[in-house]
Structure formats: structure tokens, C-alpha cells
N, C-alpha and C positions, 0 to 999 in steps of 0.2 A: 636644366638646361634644359633645352626641349628642340626639335628640328622644326623648321619654319617648311613655308610651300612657294613653288613655282607656279603657281595656275592663272595669276594674271585675274581677266573675268571671267574665266570657262568656269564653270561651277559642273559638280557630276550630283543628280537628283535634284529632290527639290529642296526650299527652303529648312523643312526639318530635318534632312539630313546634313545639309549646310553645317547647322548649329550644332546638332549631335557630331559632326567631324570636331569642329570648332572647339566644341567641350574636352573632347577626347584628346587631342593636343596640345591644349593649350594651359587645362587646369592644372594648379600647383606649377606652374610654370614663371622662373624668374626672369629666365635668358634666352629668348629664339635666338638660337644660331641661324641663321636666313630669313627669309622676310616673311613679315605677320600681312597675310591677308584677310581681311574681314570683309565677305562681298555675301550677299543676298540675306542678310539675316532680320527677320521681323521683328514688328515692334511687341509681339508677345513672347519673345524670348528672354530670358535674365541672363546677362552676359556680367552680373557680377563676382561671376568663377573668375574673369581676368583681373580683376583688385583685389580680392581677401587677402588679407597679411596676419596670421595669429604668432609666425615664430619672435618670441621676445616679446610680446607686447603686451598692452593693456588687459588685464582680465575685464570683463563688463560688469560681476560680477560683485569683486572688490575693489575696481580702479586701482589695484598696485600692480607696478611693473613685474614682468616676471621673465626669467631667461631658464631656456629650457637647454636639457642638453645636447638631448637631438633632434633639431629642428626638421631633419628630413620627412617628417611623417606628416610635418605641418604646410597647412597651405600656405603658397609666397603667392607674390604679386609680378607682373613682367615689368620689369625694371629698365632691360635694355632690347632694343634689337639689333642684330649685327646687319642686317639687309635692309630692306626698305618695309613703307607699311603702307597697305593699300587699304582703303576703306572705302566700297562704290556699292550702289544701288540698296544701301540698306534705308530701313525705317524705325529703326530703333532712337530715341529722344534723345540717348547720352551714352558718348563712349566712356569707358570704366577704365581707363589707364592713367588714373590721378600719379600713379608712383613711377611712370615710364620716363627716365632719365635721359638716356641718351640713343640714338637711332645713329648708328656706324656708316650708314649707305657703303657696304661693303660690294651690294647691287642695288641697281637703279631698276624704276618701272620709267616705262617710255624715253629707255636710256638718259634719264638725266634726273628722275627725281626719290629724291628717299620718303619723302612724304606726300603723297596721293590721295585727295578727297574729293570723290567726284559721286553726283546725282545719287544724295542721300534723302530723298524723299519719295514720295507718293503723290502725282499731281492731281489723283482720284479722291484724296482723304486728306485728314490733318498729319497723318503720320510722318514723320521728317525725324532726321537726325538737327536739332538743338542747341548740343552744347559738344566741344572734343574733348574738354577736361584734359587736357595736356597738362596739369598745373607746375608739374616735375620737370617738363621737358626743356632742358638747358643746352643741350648740343645735339647739331646735324652735322656729324665728322663729315661728312663728303654728302654730294644730292644737293636738289634744290626741294620746294615745297609747290606744290600746286593745291590750291582747294579753290573751288568752283562748284558752281548748279546745286548747291545746295540751298535750295529755297528758304529753310528756317533757320540757315544755322546762324547761329549769335556770336559774336565780339571778336571774329578771326580777323577782321582790319586790327583789332585793339592790341594786337603782339607784335613784338618788335621781330620779325620774323630773323630778319638780317644780322641780329644778334644772338640768333641761335644758331644760323648757317652758319660756316667755318669758312664757306668756299666765298670772298667777299664779291667775288664778278657773279656771282649768282643772284638774280630777280627773282622773288618769291613772286608767283601765279597768285591772287587771292582777291 
């Protein structure tokens, strides 16, 4: 379990400082208590620490499934966020949150969104978010979805966001 943030689009320092802060906060984190805000991350940064999962997995060298008695020292993957997720002003290609299952939406971004993805491209280069990678996301318990102005983002319109969002009155903005 790790603490989330409440910074919105505000950042302290440059992109390198943002990355270091993100790495410190979410490395080995399974449940984010609060908001997951990924803002101003450069295309050169390695975000794989968000998805690494060793606890009780398959060993690479033998292919044999193992169970470890103490998984507290093993990296885990983010699978739940209690607040909202904000992905904004980044230029990495893929968001490695493949094992995220639930966004609880106990807090909203812009007063109504549990998932907010905005401006993830650089108009002067080819660097941009191309894939959200939320393959296991099955529930957004409260709040809506806003995914706009991501010039090279693929497949978001193929997701049945209404099936994932619990509140049938909300209309996803995609």
C-alpha cells in the first residue's frame, strides 16, 4: 500500500524530478491509497516499475510456478487506485498498468472524473502516448472517464467504457 498525491497538473521541478518522485512513491506498490497522478514524464523514462510482479510468479529460468513464504520484499504491481488516475502532459509510448483492476473513485479530478487522460504528446516530435494498456481494468466504481487530446493514442474508442463505469448516468468523454 502506498499514498497517492493531490497535485493535479502542478509539478515541482523538471521531468527528471517528476520521474524520481514517481519511482519512489509507486515502486513495489499494489494499492494506491489516493490518486495516481502521472504528469510530465519524458519518453526516455522507464516506467516498468509500475507493473513488475514477482510474488508467486513463474521463474524465468525454469518456467516452474513458485510460491514464496514472504512476498513483502518482492516487487508488486499496481492493481487498485482508491482515488482517481490522472495521466497528463507525458510523452512515453505506453502506460504499464496492465494489472490495474479497479479505480474506486473516492476522489475525482475536475469534480467528476475517475480516469482523466489529457495532452499526452509533443506536437514538435513523434513522441506520444500510443497505448493505455489498462487490459485488466474491469471497474470504475465512481466517477467518469475523460480521454481527450492524445494525438496518437490508439484503441480507446474500442473500449466499452460504460460497462466499466458503475454509474450508468455518466457518459464517457472519449
